[in-house]
C-alpha positions in Angstrom: 0.0 0.0 0.0 1.3 3.4 -1.0 0.8 6.5 1.2 0.5 10.1 0.1 1.1 11.6 3.6 1.6 10.0 7.0 -1.6 8.1 7.9 -3.3 8.8 4.6 -3.9 5.8 2.3 -3.0 6.4 -1.4 -5.7 6.3 -3.9 -5.9 2.9 -5.6 -6.2 2.4 -9.4 -9.7 1.0 -8.8 -10.7 4.2 -7.0 -9.5 6.3 -9.9 -11.6 4.1 -12.3 -14.6 4.5 -10.0 -14.2 8.2 -9.7 -13.7 8.6 -13.5 -16.8 6.6 -14.2 -18.8 8.7 -11.7 -17.6 12.0 -13.2 -18.4 10.7 -16.7 -22.0 9.9 -15.6 -22.3 13.3 -13.9 -21.0 15.1 -16.9 -23.3 13.1 -19.2 -26.3 14.2 -17.0 -25.2 17.8 -17.0 -24.9 17.8 -20.8 -28.4 16.3 -21.0 -29.7 19.0 -18.7 -28.0 21.8 -20.7 -29.4 20.5 -23.9 -32.9 20.1 -22.4 -32.9 23.7 -21.2 -31.7 25.0 -24.5 -34.3 23.0 -26.4 -37.0 25.0 -24.7 -35.2 28.4 -25.1 -33.6 28.6 -21.7 -30.0 28.8 -20.6 -28.8 26.2 -18.1 -28.6 29.0 -15.5 -32.1 30.1 -16.2 -33.3 26.5 -15.8 -31.4 26.1 -12.5 -32.9 29.4 -11.2 -36.4 28.3 -11.9 -35.7 24.9 -10.3 -34.2 26.6 -7.2 -37.2 28.9 -6.8 -39.7 26.1 -7.2 -37.7 23.6 -5.1 -37.2 25.9 -2.1 -38.9 25.2 1.1 -39.8 28.8 1.7 -39.7 32.2 0.1 -36.7 32.9 -2.1 -34.8 36.2 -2.2 -32.3 37.2 -4.9 -29.6 36.7 -2.3 -30.8 33.1 -1.5 -30.9 32.4 -5.2 -27.4 33.6 -5.6 -26.3 31.3 -2.8 -28.2 28.4 -4.3 -26.6 28.9 -7.7 -23.2 29.8 -6.3 -23.0 33.1 -8.2 -22.5 36.7 -7.1 -25.5 38.7 -6.1 -25.3 41.0 -9.1 -25.2 38.0 -11.4 -28.4 36.7 -9.8 -30.0 40.1 -10.2 -29.3 40.0 -14.0 -30.5 36.4 -14.2 -33.8 37.3 -12.4 -34.2 40.4 -14.6 -34.0 38.2 -17.7 -36.5 35.7 -16.3 -38.9 38.4 -15.3 -38.7 40.0 -18.8 -39.3 36.5 -20.3 -42.5 36.1 -18.2 -41.1 33.1 -16.3 -40.5 34.6 -12.9 -41.9 37.5 -10.9 -40.8 39.6 -8.0 -43.3 40.0 -5.2 -43.0 42.7 -2.6 -43.3 41.7 1.0 -46.0 43.8 2.7 -44.2 43.9 6.1 -40.9 45.1 4.5 -41.1 47.2 1.4 -37.4 46.7 0.7 -37.8 42.9 0.7 -38.7 41.0 -2.5 -39.5 37.4 -3.0 -39.3 35.5 -6.2 -42.0 33.3 -7.6 -42.6 31.3 -10.8 -45.3 32.6 -13.2 -47.8 30.1 -14.5 -45.8 30.0 -17.8 -42.5 29.4 -15.8 -44.2 26.7 -13.9 -45.4 24.8 -17.0 -42.0 25.1 -18.6 -40.2 23.9 -15.5 -42.6 21.0 -15.2 -41.8 19.8 -18.7 -38.0 20.0 -18.0 -38.3 18.3 -14.7 -40.3 15.4 -16.1 -37.5 14.9 -18.7 -34.9 15.1 -16.0 -36.7 12.6 -13.8 -36.8 10.2 -16.8 -33.1 10.6 -17.5 -32.2 10.2 -13.8 -34.2 7.0 -13.7 -32.3 5.8 -16.7 -28.8 6.5 -15.3 -29.6 5.8 -11.6 -27.5 2.7 -11.3 -24.5 4.4 -13.0 -24.7 7.2 -10.4 -25.2 4.9 -7.4 -22.8 2.1 -8.2 -19.5 4.2 -8.0 -20.6 5.7 -4.6 -21.1 2.2 -3.2 -17.6 1.2 -4.2 -15.6 4.2 -3.0 -13.6 3.6 0.1 -13.9 -0.2 -0.1 
């Protein structure tokens, strides 16, 4: 057994193969997702934003969306602006705090996201084993 640092086991050839297979499957899914979004006229970030708003457990602010997407606040503002102009998202004022704004899908945004999500669910079902199998083998 080779060691990288004292007390740390070296990565085996098998683990490299498992990680490579896992990354391939992830990248395949991400490419599928990008193409699905583009097929309905969205960018991948726009799709992710709609999904983040719909999938949140509570109200979503632009700041929370920026965190969810791991982008800077001003980038999230621009993304939200484009989605609002496209009729897919709306800003809703919070009556108790006039400075606060919550994001919500429009009916059109909801229908588009539902179509995309159904396609993603089907693709994930198809590649499920390819995603899970490598995780079961890591560290063994």
